[in-house]
ROLOZA-867177 format. One record per residue: x, y negated, z of N, C-alpha, C in turn; residue in one letter. Coordinates in pm, 1 decimal, padded with zeros to 6 digits. Each point is the difference from the previous one (the first is absolute). Layout:
(dokol (X Y Z) (X Y Z) (X Y Z) "a")
...
This chain:
(dokol (10548.0 -06132.0 15082.2) (00053.2 -00095.7 00097.6) (00123.5 -00071.1 -00055.1) "x")
(dokol (00089.2 00079.4 -00059.3) (00122.9 -00057.3 -00054.2) (-00030.4 -00095.2 -00115.8) "x")
(dokol (-00098.4 00038.4 -00083.7) (-00039.6 -00086.0 -00112.0) (-00056.7 -00131.5 00052.2) "x")
(dokol (-00079.5 00006.2 00107.3) (-00059.1 -00120.3 00059.2) (00108.4 -00094.3 00050.2) "x")
(dokol (00102.1 00055.3 00060.3) (00110.2 -00081.3 00051.5) (00074.5 -00067.3 -00115.3) "x")
(dokol (00023.0 00075.9 -00107.3) (00069.3 -00055.6 -00116.8) (-00081.4 -00113.2 -00062.4) "x")
(dokol (-00131.0 00020.8 -00012.4) (-00086.7 -00103.6 -00056.6) (00000.4 -00125.1 00086.8) "x")
(dokol (-00003.1 00020.9 00132.4) (00002.4 -00112.7 00092.4) (00130.0 -00078.8 -00013.7) "x")
(dokol (00111.1 00071.7 -00011.6) (00129.9 -00065.7 -00015.7) (00007.1 -00078.1 -00131.1) "x")
(dokol (-00055.6 00059.7 -00106.7) (-00001.0 -00068.7 -00129.1) (-00083.2 -00128.3 00006.0) "x")
(dokol (-00113.1 00007.3 00067.6) (-00085.4 -00117.4 00015.5) (00072.8 -00108.8 00078.4) "x")
(dokol (00067.2 00040.4 00107.5) (00074.0 -00096.3 00082.1) (00111.1 -00066.2 -00081.7) "x")
(dokol (00072.8 00081.3 -00077.0) (00108.4 -00053.8 -00084.2) (-00055.7 -00099.1 -00102.7) "x")
(dokol (-00111.6 00038.8 -00062.3) (-00061.5 -00089.1 -00099.5) (-00040.5 -00133.1 00063.5) "x")
(dokol (-00064.5 00006.2 00115.6) (-00045.9 -00122.0 00065.2) (00116.4 -00090.2 00040.9) "x")
(dokol (00108.0 00061.8 00047.1) (00118.4 -00078.3 00037.5) (00057.2 -00070.8 -00122.7) "x")
(dokol (00012.4 00073.8 -00110.3) (00052.2 -00058.7 -00123.7) (-00093.4 -00107.4 -00054.3) "x")
(dokol (-00128.7 00027.9 00006.7) (-00098.0 -00094.2 -00053.5) (00004.0 -00132.4 00074.2) "x")
(dokol (-00010.5 00006.0 00132.3) (-00005.7 -00123.6 00077.6) (00135.8 -00067.7 00012.7) "x")
(dokol (00107.0 00073.6 -00023.8) (00133.5 -00058.9 00007.6) (00042.3 -00065.8 -00131.3) "x")
(dokol (-00040.9 00059.2 -00112.5) (00048.3 -00048.2 -00129.1) (-00110.1 -00024.3 -00103.2) "x")
(dokol (-00085.1 00098.8 -00021.5) (-00094.3 -00006.5 -00111.3) (-00108.5 -00105.3 00017.8) "x")
(dokol (-00047.4 -00019.5 00122.1) (-00113.0 -00091.8 00020.2) (00035.6 -00143.3 -00038.5) "x")
(dokol (00113.8 -00047.8 00043.5) (00038.0 -00137.6 -00031.4) (00016.8 -00018.4 -00151.0) "x")
(dokol (00048.5 00103.6 -00068.1) (00016.2 -00007.1 -00145.7) (-00134.3 -00005.7 -00069.4) "x")
(dokol (-00092.3 00088.1 00039.2) (-00126.7 00007.2 -00071.7) (-00089.5 -00120.6 00027.2) "x")
(dokol (00015.7 -00063.3 00115.4) (-00082.8 -00116.4 00031.4) (00038.6 -00123.3 -00081.6) "x")
(dokol (00116.5 00002.0 -00060.6) (00043.6 -00116.6 -00077.4) (00052.8 00039.4 -00137.6) "x")
(dokol (-00049.8 00109.6 -00055.1) (00046.0 00048.5 -00129.6) (-00015.0 -00108.3 -00107.1) "x")
(dokol (00108.7 -00029.7 -00067.9) (-00001.6 -00092.5 -00112.2) (-00011.8 -00147.1 00034.8) "x")
(dokol (-00020.9 -00033.3 00126.0) (-00022.8 -00139.5 00038.8) (00130.4 -00068.7 00039.7) "x")
(dokol (00015.7 -00123.9 -00044.4) (00115.9 -00080.2 00037.9) (-00023.4 -00059.6 00138.8) "x")
(dokol (00108.2 -00043.7 00064.1) (-00011.1 -00053.5 00135.8) (-00096.6 -00118.3 00007.5) "x")
(dokol (00003.5 -00087.8 -00100.5) (-00089.9 -00115.9 00004.9) (-00145.4 00041.8 -00020.3) "x")
(dokol (-00022.7 00111.4 -00067.6) (-00137.0 00049.7 -00016.9) (-00051.1 00062.8 00128.5) "x")
(dokol (00089.7 00061.5 00074.3) (-00038.8 00056.8 00128.9) (-00039.1 -00110.8 00097.6) "x")
(dokol (00070.7 -00112.8 -00008.0) (-00024.8 -00110.0 00093.5) (-00112.8 -00092.7 -00044.8) "x")
(dokol (-00032.6 00001.9 -00127.8) (-00098.7 -00093.7 -00053.4) (-00141.9 00034.3 00047.1) "x")
(dokol (-00073.7 -00096.8 00048.1) (-00140.3 00024.6 00037.5) (-00081.5 00040.0 -00122.0) "x")
(dokol (-00096.8 00086.9 00021.7) (-00092.3 00039.2 -00105.7) (-00142.7 -00011.1 00052.6) "x")
(dokol (-00096.8 -00014.5 -00088.5) (-00139.6 -00005.0 00044.1) (-00034.5 00122.2 00084.6) "x")
(dokol (-00068.8 -00024.1 00110.0) (-00044.0 00109.3 00085.9) (00094.3 00035.9 00112.3) "x")
(dokol (00113.2 -00067.8 00010.9) (00094.6 00031.8 00107.0) (-00061.3 -00018.5 00138.7) "x")
(dokol (-00102.9 -00082.8 00008.5) (-00061.0 -00028.3 00129.8) (-00114.4 00095.5 00034.7) "x")
(dokol (-00032.3 00092.1 -00089.7) (-00115.2 00087.7 00023.7) (00029.2 00107.3 00104.0) "x")
(dokol (00112.7 00068.9 -00016.5) (00033.8 00111.0 00090.2) (00101.8 -00048.6 00103.3) "x")
(dokol (-00042.7 -00009.4 00122.9) (00089.5 -00042.4 00106.9) (00084.9 00118.3 00046.4) "x")
(dokol (00129.8 -00020.4 00009.8) (00092.2 00102.7 00048.4) (-00018.9 00132.6 -00075.0) "x")
(dokol (00024.9 00001.8 -00130.9) (-00022.2 00122.4 -00078.9) (00096.5 00112.8 00036.7) "x")
(dokol (-00048.4 00121.6 -00006.0) (00084.9 00117.5 00020.9) (00080.1 00030.1 -00125.2) "x")
(dokol (-00057.6 -00033.9 -00113.9) (00060.2 00025.9 -00131.3) (-00001.8 -00130.5 -00075.9) "x")
(dokol (00118.4 -00047.9 -00039.2) (00011.2 -00128.4 -00068.3) (00099.1 00016.2 -00114.8) "x")
(dokol (-00051.4 00025.9 -00119.3) (00084.9 00032.1 -00114.8) (-00012.1 -00105.8 -00108.7) "x")
(dokol (00115.0 -00046.5 -00048.6) (00005.3 -00093.7 -00111.8) (00087.3 00061.3 -00108.1) "x")
(dokol (-00057.0 00021.4 -00117.8) (00072.6 00061.5 -00111.5) (-00004.2 -00092.7 -00120.6) "x")
(dokol (00098.5 00013.4 -00088.6) (00003.4 -00087.4 -00116.5) (00059.3 00067.0 -00122.2) "x")
(dokol (-00037.5 -00051.8 -00117.4) (00053.4 00051.2 -00126.3) (00000.4 -00114.4 -00101.8) "x")
(dokol (00102.2 -00001.8 -00084.0) (00007.5 -00100.1 -00106.8) (-00075.4 00050.5 -00123.1) "x")
(dokol (-00083.7 -00084.9 -00055.3) (-00077.3 00035.2 -00118.5) (00028.4 -00101.8 -00108.9) "x")
(dokol (00037.6 00046.4 -00116.5) (00030.7 -00088.8 -00112.4) (-00128.6 -00041.3 -00070.3) "x")
(dokol (-00083.0 -00068.8 00075.1) (-00128.9 -00048.6 -00049.5) (-00038.7 -00123.7 00079.5) "x")
(dokol (-00080.9 -00088.0 -00058.9) (-00052.2 -00114.6 00074.2) (-00114.1 00045.6 00091.0) "x")
(dokol (-00033.8 -00079.8 00100.6) (-00106.5 00037.8 00094.1) (-00131.7 00040.3 -00064.5) "x")
(dokol (-00038.1 -00067.5 -00109.2) (-00129.7 00029.0 -00062.9) (-00005.5 00137.0 -00065.0) "x")
(dokol (00115.7 00063.1 -00019.1) (00001.8 00137.0 -00053.7) (00011.2 00103.8 00111.4) "x")
(dokol (00010.5 -00045.8 00122.5) (00013.6 00089.8 00115.0) (-00127.9 00005.2 00082.9) "x")
(dokol (-00056.1 -00116.9 00025.1) (-00116.0 -00010.2 00088.4) (-00117.5 00089.3 -00039.9) "x")
(dokol (-00035.3 00008.1 -00129.6) (-00115.7 00083.4 -00037.7) (00014.9 00146.9 00038.9) "x")
(dokol (00122.7 00050.6 00003.1) (00021.1 00140.2 00036.9) (-00027.1 00022.5 00148.1) "x")
(dokol (00028.1 -00101.3 00080.8) (-00024.2 00010.5 00144.0) (-00149.2 -00011.5 00029.4) "x")
(dokol (-00064.4 -00095.4 -00066.6) (-00142.2 -00025.3 00022.9) (-00085.9 00124.6 -00020.8) "x")
(dokol (00035.5 00082.1 -00097.3) (-00087.8 00112.8 -00034.5) (00033.0 00129.4 00073.7) "x")
(dokol (00093.6 -00003.0 00092.1) (00037.6 00123.3 00069.3) (-00109.4 00051.0 00093.8) "x")
(dokol (00006.4 00128.3 00029.5) (-00092.5 00061.3 00093.7) (-00056.3 00130.6 -00052.9) "x")
(dokol (-00036.2 00088.4 00091.1) (-00068.9 00123.1 -00038.8) (-00134.3 -00039.5 -00061.9) "x")
(dokol (-00043.4 00071.8 -00101.0) (-00120.8 -00027.3 -00078.7) (00018.9 -00121.4 -00090.3) "x")
(dokol (00119.4 -00059.8 00001.7) (00029.6 -00112.9 -00087.7) (00116.5 00040.4 -00091.6) "x")
(dokol (00109.7 -00073.9 00002.9) (00112.4 00030.9 -00089.2) (00099.0 00097.8 00060.9) "x")
(dokol (-00023.5 00039.3 00125.0) (00095.3 00087.0 00067.5) (00109.5 -00080.7 00066.9) "x")
(dokol (00109.5 00068.3 00034.3) (00108.7 -00065.5 00073.6) (00132.8 00004.5 -00075.2) "x")
(dokol (-00000.3 00047.7 -00122.2) (00123.3 00009.6 -00079.7) (00107.3 00079.7 00073.5) "x")
(dokol (-00043.1 00096.1 00076.8) (00093.4 00077.3 00083.6) (-00015.3 00148.1 -00032.3) "x")
(dokol (-00007.9 00082.2 00103.0) (-00016.8 00144.3 -00020.2) (-00149.3 00030.7 -00000.4) "x")
(dokol (-00058.5 00000.2 -00119.1) (-00145.3 00006.0 -00014.1) (-00063.4 00121.8 00065.5) "x")
(dokol (00070.8 00110.4 00002.8) (-00055.5 00120.1 00061.0) (-00022.7 -00021.0 00148.9) "x")
(dokol (00080.4 -00084.6 00061.0) (-00007.8 -00022.3 00144.1) (-00088.6 -00118.2 00037.9) "x")
(dokol (00002.9 -00105.6 -00079.8) (-00071.0 -00120.8 00043.7) (-00110.3 -00047.6 -00094.4) "x")
(dokol (-00027.3 00075.0 -00106.5) (-00106.2 -00043.3 -00091.3) (-00085.0 00116.6 -00048.2) "x")
(dokol (-00013.7 00100.0 00085.4) (-00086.3 00114.9 -00029.4) (00041.3 00073.2 -00127.4) "x")
(dokol (00127.8 -00013.7 -00036.6) (00049.0 00066.8 -00119.2) (-00029.5 -00072.3 -00129.9) "x")
(dokol (-00073.3 -00110.1 00008.5) (-00030.4 -00077.2 -00121.5) (00120.0 -00087.1 -00036.0) "x")
(dokol (00037.5 -00005.2 -00126.4) (00113.9 -00083.5 -00040.4) (-00026.3 -00147.7 00027.8) "x")
(dokol (00098.9 -00068.3 00052.8) (-00011.9 -00144.0 00019.4) (-00007.2 -00069.3 -00135.6) "x")
(dokol (-00065.4 -00113.8 -00002.5) (-00017.8 -00073.8 -00125.2) (00133.3 -00047.2 -00057.0) "x")
(dokol (00009.5 00002.1 -00129.8) (00118.6 -00050.9 -00069.2) (-00034.3 -00123.9 -00081.7) "x")
(dokol (-00122.3 -00047.0 00014.4) (-00043.9 -00122.6 -00065.6) (-00077.0 -00083.8 00101.3) "x")
(dokol (-00017.2 -00126.4 -00030.7) (-00079.8 -00086.6 00084.7) (-00147.9 00034.9 -00018.3) "x")
(dokol (-00070.7 00018.5 00111.1) (-00142.3 00034.0 -00004.4) (-00082.3 -00126.5 00025.1) "x")
(dokol (-00063.1 -00053.6 -00102.3) (-00075.6 -00125.4 00014.5) (-00104.7 00006.0 00111.3) "x")
(dokol (-00062.7 00116.0 00016.3) (-00105.4 00012.1 00100.7) (00052.7 -00006.7 00142.5) "x")
(dokol (00131.9 00018.5 00016.5) (00059.6 -00003.9 00133.9) (00073.3 -00130.8 00028.7) "x")
(dokol (-00004.8 -00092.8 -00092.1) (00073.2 -00125.6 00017.7) (-00072.7 -00102.4 00087.1) "x")
(dokol (-00131.1 -00015.7 -00011.7) (-00067.1 -00095.2 00089.7) (00016.5 00044.1 00144.9) "x")
(dokol (00039.9 -00092.0 00084.5) (00022.6 00034.3 00140.3) (-00040.0 -00118.5 00087.2) "x")
(dokol (-00050.5 00032.0 00119.3) (-00039.7 -00105.9 00091.9) (00028.5 00043.8 00143.4) "x")
(dokol (00001.2 -00095.5 00089.1) (00024.1 00027.2 00141.2) (-00103.5 00099.7 00052.4) "x")
(dokol (00046.6 00094.9 00080.4) (-00079.8 00107.6 00061.4) (-00020.1 00120.6 -00090.5) "x")
(dokol (00045.0 -00005.5 -00124.9) (-00007.0 00118.2 -00085.8) (00076.9 00115.2 00064.1) "x")
(dokol (-00050.3 00122.2 -00017.0) (00065.0 00118.6 00055.5) (00102.7 00055.6 -00098.2) "x")
(dokol (00120.4 00023.5 00049.6) (00103.4 00070.3 -00076.7) (-00001.0 00142.8 00053.0) "x")
(dokol (-00068.1 00088.0 -00072.2) (-00026.0 00134.8 00049.8) (00127.2 00083.8 00011.6) "x")
(dokol (00007.4 00075.2 00110.0) (00113.5 00089.2 00022.9) (-00044.6 00142.0 00032.6) "x")
(dokol (-00129.9 00021.8 00006.8) (-00052.7 00131.5 00032.0) (-00065.4 00061.5 -00123.3) "x")
(dokol (-00009.5 00134.1 -00005.2) (-00058.4 00067.2 -00116.7) (-00141.5 -00045.6 -00033.8) "x")
(dokol (-00078.1 -00037.3 00103.2) (-00138.1 -00041.5 -00026.9) (-00009.6 -00147.9 -00037.5) "x")
(dokol (00114.1 -00069.7 00002.6) (00001.0 -00140.3 -00038.3) (-00062.5 -00093.2 00101.6) "x")
(dokol (-00022.5 00049.0 00123.1) (-00069.1 -00080.1 00100.9) (00091.7 -00050.4 00111.4) "x")
(dokol (00121.2 00053.6 00007.2) (00093.1 -00040.3 00105.1) (00123.3 -00063.4 -00062.4) "x")
(dokol (00053.0 -00101.9 00066.1) (00119.9 -00064.6 -00052.3) (00021.9 -00134.9 00064.5) "x")
(dokol (00069.0 -00086.9 -00070.1) (00024.7 -00135.2 00047.3) (-00083.8 -00098.8 -00080.5) "x")
(dokol (-00016.8 -00118.4 00055.5) (-00080.9 -00101.8 -00064.8) (00086.6 -00119.6 -00040.1) "x")
(dokol (-00042.9 -00067.0 -00104.6) (00070.8 -00120.1 -00043.8) (-00023.5 -00109.2 00103.8) "x")
(dokol (00108.3 -00045.4 00059.9) (-00007.3 -00108.5 00098.0) (00006.2 -00135.1 -00068.9) "x")
(dokol (00089.9 -00011.9 -00095.3) (00014.7 -00123.6 -00076.0) (00096.8 00026.0 -00115.9) "x")
(dokol (00006.0 -00092.3 -00093.6) (00094.3 00016.6 -00110.6) (00015.3 -00132.1 -00074.2) "x")
(dokol (00109.0 -00008.1 -00076.0) (00024.4 -00109.1 -00093.4) (00044.8 00064.7 -00129.4) "x")
(dokol (-00077.7 -00014.7 -00104.3) (00027.0 00070.1 -00125.1) (00143.0 -00021.5 -00048.6) "x")
(dokol (00062.0 00109.6 -00043.1) (00136.6 00000.0 -00053.4) (00104.9 -00042.8 00102.7) "x")
(dokol (-00038.4 00001.5 00126.2) (00091.5 -00043.4 00105.8) (00005.6 00102.6 00113.0) "x")
(dokol (-00113.1 00025.1 00064.3) (-00002.4 00097.8 00108.8) (-00142.1 00049.5 00025.0) "x")
(dokol (-00006.8 00114.9 00067.9) (-00128.3 00053.8 00043.6) (00021.3 00071.2 00132.8) "x")
(dokol (-00097.6 -00012.9 00087.5) (00009.2 00056.1 00134.9) (-00119.3 00090.3 00028.6) "x")
(dokol (00030.9 00122.8 00041.7) (-00102.9 00094.1 00043.2) (00011.5 00020.6 00151.1) "x")
(dokol (-00113.1 00033.3 00064.0) (00004.2 00031.2 00143.6) (-00114.0 00093.8 00035.9) "x")
(dokol (00004.9 00050.7 00124.4) (-00099.7 00098.6 00042.9) (-00120.4 -00062.3 00068.4) "x")
(dokol (-00004.2 -00130.9 00011.8) (-00106.7 -00076.8 00064.5) (-00002.0 00017.3 00151.4) "x")
(dokol (00096.4 00073.7 00054.5) (00009.4 00018.3 00145.0) (00126.6 -00060.8 00058.8) "x")
(dokol (00091.7 -00041.3 -00085.4) (00123.9 -00058.4 00048.7) (00107.6 00100.8 00034.0) "x")
(dokol (-00016.4 00124.3 -00047.0) (00100.4 00103.0 00027.1) (00085.8 00033.6 -00122.0) "x")
(dokol (-00043.3 -00043.8 -00118.0) (00074.8 00028.8 -00122.6) (-00010.7 -00117.4 -00096.8) "x")
(dokol (00112.9 -00038.6 -00056.4) (-00000.1 -00099.2 -00107.9) (00097.9 00045.7 -00107.0) "x")
(dokol (-00032.3 -00032.3 -00124.3) (00084.7 00039.3 -00113.1) (00001.4 -00116.5 -00098.1) "x")
(dokol (00114.2 -00064.9 -00011.5) (00013.9 -00116.4 -00087.5) (00087.1 00032.3 -00120.2) "x")
(dokol (-00037.2 -00057.1 -00114.0) (00080.2 00006.7 -00121.9) (00032.6 -00142.9 -00040.3) "x")
(dokol (00127.5 -00027.7 -00023.8) (00040.7 -00132.0 -00044.8) (00084.2 00009.9 -00125.8) "x")
(dokol (-00023.7 -00091.0 -00094.2) (00076.1 -00003.9 -00125.6) (00077.0 -00131.2 -00003.2) "x")
(dokol (00132.4 00009.3 -00007.9) (00084.8 -00117.6 00008.8) (00084.2 -00012.4 -00127.5) "x")
(dokol (-00026.3 -00102.5 -00082.8) (00080.1 -00019.0 -00122.0) (00148.1 -00011.4 00035.1) "x")
(dokol (00082.0 00073.7 -00070.9) (00142.8 00004.6 00027.7) (00080.5 -00064.4 -00112.1) "x")
(dokol (-00056.9 -00001.6 -00118.2) (00059.8 -00061.5 -00118.5) (-00107.5 00002.9 -00107.4) "x")
(dokol (00030.9 -00051.6 -00115.7) (-00098.4 00003.9 -00108.2) (-00030.7 00145.5 -00036.1) "x")
(dokol (-00126.3 00035.5 00007.0) (-00045.0 00136.4 -00030.7) (00061.9 00104.3 00092.5) "x")
(dokol (00029.6 -00039.8 00122.6) (00047.1 00097.0 00099.8) (-00055.0 -00039.1 00136.5) "x")
(dokol (-00043.2 00099.4 00076.0) (-00061.4 -00025.8 00129.7) (00045.5 00102.2 00102.9) "x")
(dokol (-00016.5 -00038.7 00124.4) (00019.1 00094.3 00109.8) (-00138.3 00036.0 00054.5) "x")
(dokol (-00028.8 00129.0 00003.6) (-00123.0 00048.9 00060.3) (00034.2 00047.9 00140.4) "x")
(dokol (-00063.0 -00060.3 00098.8) (00027.7 00033.7 00139.9) (-00130.2 00040.9 00066.5) "x")
(dokol (00004.0 00107.9 00074.8) (-00117.8 00045.1 00072.4) (00034.1 00014.8 00147.5) "x")
(dokol (-00095.4 -00032.3 00085.0) (00021.0 00011.7 00144.5) (-00119.0 00071.7 00063.2) "x")
(dokol (00028.4 00109.5 00067.0) (-00102.0 00077.8 00070.1) (00027.2 -00008.3 00150.0) "x")
(dokol (-00101.3 -00040.4 00074.7) (00012.4 -00010.4 00146.3) (-00114.8 00077.8 00064.1) "x")
(dokol (00035.2 00092.0 00088.3) (-00100.3 00087.0 00060.7) (00024.0 00009.3 00151.2) "x")
(dokol (-00105.5 -00009.7 00074.8) (00004.3 00023.8 00144.6) (-00051.5 00141.2 00024.2) "x")
(dokol (00088.9 00089.1 00043.6) (-00038.9 00138.6 00020.3) (-00094.6 00012.9 00119.7) "x")
(dokol (-00098.2 00088.7 -00016.1) (-00092.9 00033.5 00109.2) (00000.9 00151.6 00015.0) "x")
(dokol (00087.4 00047.5 00087.0) (00024.1 00143.8 00011.7) (-00116.5 00074.6 00064.7) "x")
(dokol (-00083.2 -00068.9 00075.9) (-00109.3 00068.1 00068.6) (-00131.3 -00012.6 -00076.4) "x")
(dokol (00009.3 00002.2 -00132.1) (-00120.1 -00006.7 -00083.2) (00014.5 00097.9 -00115.8) "x")
(dokol (-00105.0 00011.5 -00079.3) (00004.0 00091.0 -00114.8) (00101.2 -00046.8 -00103.6) "x")
(dokol (00048.8 -00121.6 00013.7) (00095.7 -00054.9 -00095.2) (00142.5 00046.4 00025.6) "x")
(dokol (00021.9 00081.3 00102.6) (00135.2 00043.6 00034.4) (00067.6 00072.2 -00116.9) "x")
(dokol (-00074.2 00085.8 -00068.3) (00057.1 00072.4 -00114.8) (00033.9 -00098.3 -00111.6) "x")
(dokol (-00087.3 -00096.5 -00022.5) (00025.1 -00102.3 -00101.2) (00126.7 -00078.0 00033.2) "x")
(dokol (00020.4 -00027.0 00129.1) (00120.4 -00071.7 00042.6) (00125.9 00079.6 -00031.7) "x")
(dokol (-00005.0 00129.4 00022.0) (00115.3 00085.3 -00030.8) (00029.4 00000.8 -00149.6) "x")
(dokol (-00105.0 00003.0 -00080.7) (00018.6 -00001.8 -00145.2) (00066.4 -00130.2 -00044.3) "x")
(dokol (-00043.0 -00110.5 00057.8) (00060.9 -00127.9 -00032.4) (00147.0 -00001.4 00039.9) "x")
(dokol (00027.1 00043.5 00120.7) (00136.5 -00006.3 00053.0) (00099.6 00078.2 -00084.8) "x")
(dokol (-00037.1 00119.9 -00040.0) (00096.9 00086.9 -00066.2) (-00012.9 00008.5 -00152.7) "x")
(dokol (-00116.7 -00033.7 -00053.7) (-00020.3 00020.6 -00143.2) (-00033.1 -00126.3 -00078.4) "x")
(dokol (-00024.1 -00110.1 00068.7) (-00036.6 -00123.2 -00070.7) (00106.3 -00041.4 -00101.1) "x")
(dokol (00126.9 00011.1 00036.1) (00107.5 -00042.1 -00089.7) (-00000.7 00079.6 -00130.4) "x")
(dokol (-00033.9 00127.4 00007.8) (-00001.0 00083.9 -00120.4) (-00105.4 -00049.4 -00098.5) "x")
(dokol (-00120.3 -00025.6 00051.4) (-00108.6 -00044.6 -00085.9) (00020.2 -00145.1 -00044.0) "x")
(dokol (00047.0 -00084.9 00092.7) (00016.2 -00141.5 -00032.0) (00107.5 -00022.2 -00105.6) "x")
(dokol (00111.4 00069.1 00013.3) (00107.7 -00013.8 -00098.7) (-00050.5 00038.1 -00139.8) "x")
(dokol (-00070.1 00112.4 -00007.7) (-00053.5 00045.5 -00128.0) (-00101.9 -00099.6 -00055.4) "x")
(dokol (-00083.4 -00054.4 00088.2) (-00101.5 -00097.0 -00039.5) (00064.3 -00126.4 -00056.7) "x")
(dokol (00099.7 -00053.2 00069.7) (00064.3 -00123.8 -00044.2) (00073.9 00019.9 -00132.4) "x")
(dokol (00064.1 00114.2 -00013.7) (00067.3 00029.1 -00126.7) (-00101.4 00022.2 -00111.8) "x")
(dokol (-00117.9 00052.4 00036.4) (-00107.1 00016.7 -00098.0) (-00051.9 -00134.6 -00049.1) "x")
(dokol (-00014.1 -00095.2 00090.8) (-00041.4 -00135.1 -00038.3) (00106.4 -00062.9 -00089.2) "x")
(dokol (00125.7 00015.5 00039.4) (00111.5 -00053.9 -00078.3) (-00003.5 00053.8 -00144.1) "x")
(dokol (-00014.7 00130.6 -00013.1) (-00001.7 00062.4 -00132.3) (-00114.1 -00054.7 -00085.3) "x")
(dokol (-00117.4 -00009.2 00058.9) (-00117.4 -00044.7 -00075.8) (00008.6 -00148.0 -00036.9) "x")
(dokol (00043.9 -00082.4 00094.4) (00009.8 -00143.2 -00027.2) (00105.4 -00029.7 -00106.6) "x")
(dokol (00114.9 00066.8 00009.5) (00105.8 -00024.0 -00098.6) (-00041.3 00047.0 -00138.7) "x")
(dokol (-00076.3 00107.7 -00004.8) (-00049.4 00047.5 -00129.3) (-00097.6 -00102.3 -00059.7) "x")
(dokol (-00084.0 -00057.7 00084.7) (-00093.8 -00101.6 -00047.5) (00074.6 -00123.1 -00052.1) "x")
(dokol (00099.5 -00043.8 00076.4) (00077.5 -00117.0 -00041.3) (00071.9 00025.7 -00132.2) "x")
(dokol (00058.1 00117.3 -00012.0) (00071.7 00035.8 -00122.7) (-00094.2 00001.2 -00120.0) "x")
(dokol (-00120.1 00052.8 00019.5) (-00098.1 00005.7 -00109.1) (-00041.2 -00140.7 -00043.3) "x")
(dokol (-00014.1 -00091.1 00095.6) (-00036.2 -00137.9 -00032.2) (00110.3 -00068.2 -00080.3) "x")
(dokol (00124.4 00026.1 00040.7) (00113.5 -00060.8 -00070.2) (00007.0 00050.5 -00144.5) "x")
(dokol (-00018.7 00130.1 -00016.9) (00005.2 00057.4 -00134.1) (-00113.8 -00049.9 -00089.0) "x")
(dokol (-00114.1 -00025.1 00064.7) (-00116.4 -00047.3 -00076.1) (00013.6 -00147.5 -00036.7) "x")
(dokol (00097.4 -00066.0 00064.0) (00023.6 -00141.2 -00030.4) (-00096.7 -00090.7 00071.6) "x")
């Protein structure tokens, strides 16, 4: 009984801290104020989202060295450049561009489940500029935008918008997004940064 009370108090303390301080930080990790305010493709898909996160990172690479890494992401594809044991069935994420995963078209599935059958679909894209995924139901959208910041430097910005549905089987998925999305997303974006900058550096050295 005493242990249950202590656990309950710890949960309450965590939730108070999370919603008071941590949530606002994680929803805008790495993003500048103008990036938070800037419209992105897909903003009109999810009406009144429960979760609306915009994150950003500077990459010392031009857009054409960044976009291919985003295009090939997904379970059964190049992975997520994150914690592979958790989000890619333990398979290492790709460290090279996979030619077979580069062709992409509207409605293609970006797999997120172990069987490769569940995930988001390509809603639209502009090569080397942006790509938009969605759930085809209007409850989830995930946009990636690449914004040139200087010669051979870009800002990679991602926006995830989700409408929570607590009275469905997706409730657990909603909790995972709320509390753990930042952990995976930060690692993913830094993984893209590392790979793109390595590609750019190799091109420069090769002349």
